[in-house]
Biotite code that builds the C-alpha atoms (Angstrom):
import biotite.structure as struc

atoms = struc.array([
    struc.Atom([103.649, 184.053, 104.461], chain_id="A", res_id=1, res_name="MET", atom_name="CA", element="C"),
    struc.Atom([104.867, 187.210, 105.755], chain_id="A", res_id=2, res_name="ASN", atom_name="CA", element="C"),
    struc.Atom([106.329, 187.828, 102.270], chain_id="A", res_id=3, res_name="VAL", atom_name="CA", element="C"),
    struc.Atom([103.316, 187.999, 100.486], chain_id="A", res_id=4, res_name="LEU", atom_name="CA", element="C"),
    struc.Atom([102.063, 191.137, 102.513], chain_id="A", res_id=5, res_name="ILE", atom_name="CA", element="C"),
    struc.Atom([105.554, 192.827, 100.940], chain_id="A", res_id=6, res_name="TYR", atom_name="CA", element="C"),
    struc.Atom([105.236, 191.058, 97.328], chain_id="A", res_id=7, res_name="LEU", atom_name="CA", element="C"),
    struc.Atom([101.930, 191.584, 96.558], chain_id="A", res_id=8, res_name="ILE", atom_name="CA", element="C"),
    struc.Atom([101.802, 195.560, 96.669], chain_id="A", res_id=9, res_name="PRO", atom_name="CA", element="C"),
    struc.Atom([105.497, 195.614, 95.026], chain_id="A", res_id=10, res_name="VAL", atom_name="CA", element="C"),
    struc.Atom([103.887, 193.381, 92.134], chain_id="A", res_id=11, res_name="ALA", atom_name="CA", element="C"),
    struc.Atom([101.050, 195.717, 91.877], chain_id="A", res_id=12, res_name="LEU", atom_name="CA", element="C"),
    struc.Atom([103.213, 198.685, 92.142], chain_id="A", res_id=13, res_name="GLY", atom_name="CA", element="C"),
    struc.Atom([105.391, 197.448, 89.086], chain_id="A", res_id=14, res_name="LEU", atom_name="CA", element="C"),
    struc.Atom([102.454, 196.541, 87.012], chain_id="A", res_id=15, res_name="GLY", atom_name="CA", element="C"),
    struc.Atom([100.716, 200.063, 87.274], chain_id="A", res_id=16, res_name="ALA", atom_name="CA", element="C"),
    struc.Atom([104.368, 201.673, 86.418], chain_id="A", res_id=17, res_name="LEU", atom_name="CA", element="C"),
    struc.Atom([104.521, 199.576, 83.179], chain_id="A", res_id=18, res_name="GLY", atom_name="CA", element="C"),
    struc.Atom([101.144, 200.635, 82.797], chain_id="A", res_id=19, res_name="LEU", atom_name="CA", element="C"),
    struc.Atom([102.377, 204.124, 83.207], chain_id="A", res_id=20, res_name="ALA", atom_name="CA", element="C"),
    struc.Atom([104.925, 203.375, 80.867], chain_id="A", res_id=21, res_name="ALA", atom_name="CA", element="C"),
    struc.Atom([102.773, 202.034, 78.266], chain_id="A", res_id=22, res_name="PHE", atom_name="CA", element="C"),
    struc.Atom([99.897, 204.764, 78.215], chain_id="A", res_id=23, res_name="LEU", atom_name="CA", element="C"),
    struc.Atom([102.687, 207.825, 77.981], chain_id="A", res_id=24, res_name="TRP", atom_name="CA", element="C"),
    struc.Atom([104.006, 205.666, 74.941], chain_id="A", res_id=25, res_name="SER", atom_name="CA", element="C"),
    struc.Atom([101.305, 206.230, 72.885], chain_id="A", res_id=26, res_name="ILE", atom_name="CA", element="C"),
    struc.Atom([100.120, 209.556, 74.307], chain_id="A", res_id=27, res_name="ARG", atom_name="CA", element="C"),
    struc.Atom([103.751, 210.636, 72.831], chain_id="A", res_id=28, res_name="SER", atom_name="CA", element="C"),
    struc.Atom([103.054, 208.951, 69.574], chain_id="A", res_id=29, res_name="GLY", atom_name="CA", element="C"),
    struc.Atom([105.783, 206.579, 70.189], chain_id="A", res_id=30, res_name="GLN", atom_name="CA", element="C"),
    struc.Atom([103.747, 204.192, 67.694], chain_id="A", res_id=31, res_name="TYR", atom_name="CA", element="C"),
    struc.Atom([102.118, 206.605, 65.379], chain_id="A", res_id=32, res_name="SER", atom_name="CA", element="C"),
    struc.Atom([104.100, 205.702, 62.171], chain_id="A", res_id=33, res_name="ASP", atom_name="CA", element="C"),
    struc.Atom([105.094, 201.801, 62.400], chain_id="A", res_id=34, res_name="LEU", atom_name="CA", element="C"),
    struc.Atom([105.832, 201.191, 58.777], chain_id="A", res_id=35, res_name="ASP", atom_name="CA", element="C"),
    struc.Atom([107.967, 204.264, 58.274], chain_id="A", res_id=36, res_name="GLY", atom_name="CA", element="C"),
    struc.Atom([111.574, 202.445, 60.017], chain_id="A", res_id=37, res_name="ALA", atom_name="CA", element="C"),
    struc.Atom([110.628, 199.952, 58.013], chain_id="A", res_id=38, res_name="ALA", atom_name="CA", element="C"),
    struc.Atom([110.094, 201.412, 54.729], chain_id="A", res_id=39, res_name="GLU", atom_name="CA", element="C"),
    struc.Atom([113.112, 204.081, 55.373], chain_id="A", res_id=40, res_name="ARG", atom_name="CA", element="C"),
    struc.Atom([115.542, 201.042, 55.206], chain_id="A", res_id=41, res_name="ILE", atom_name="CA", element="C"),
    struc.Atom([114.714, 199.994, 51.874], chain_id="A", res_id=42, res_name="LEU", atom_name="CA", element="C"),
    struc.Atom([115.330, 203.645, 50.554], chain_id="A", res_id=43, res_name="GLY", atom_name="CA", element="C"),
    struc.Atom([118.174, 204.721, 48.418], chain_id="A", res_id=44, res_name="GLU", atom_name="CA", element="C"),
    struc.Atom([121.105, 205.919, 50.531], chain_id="A", res_id=45, res_name="GLU", atom_name="CA", element="C"),
    struc.Atom([122.279, 209.389, 49.454], chain_id="A", res_id=46, res_name="VAL", atom_name="CA", element="C"),
    struc.Atom([126.017, 209.300, 49.898], chain_id="A", res_id=47, res_name="ASP", atom_name="CA", element="C"),
    struc.Atom([127.113, 212.816, 51.289], chain_id="A", res_id=48, res_name="GLU", atom_name="CA", element="C"),
    struc.Atom([130.908, 212.103, 51.320], chain_id="A", res_id=49, res_name="ARG", atom_name="CA", element="C"),
    struc.Atom([132.627, 213.924, 48.770], chain_id="A", res_id=50, res_name="PRO", atom_name="CA", element="C"),
    struc.Atom([134.455, 212.271, 45.990], chain_id="A", res_id=51, res_name="LYS", atom_name="CA", element="C"),
    struc.Atom([138.142, 212.122, 45.878], chain_id="A", res_id=52, res_name="ALA", atom_name="CA", element="C"),
])
């Protein structure tokens, strides 16, 4: 039972750290353009290498 004295604060701290990382990612714009990457992969690819 003494282990719970250590595990509960560690679990709460890790949860708070995960929440802080999630809120930081929202504020920094990580989720602002969810469809952009999916549409870019389907677009026409331009080959920039010179033709021999």
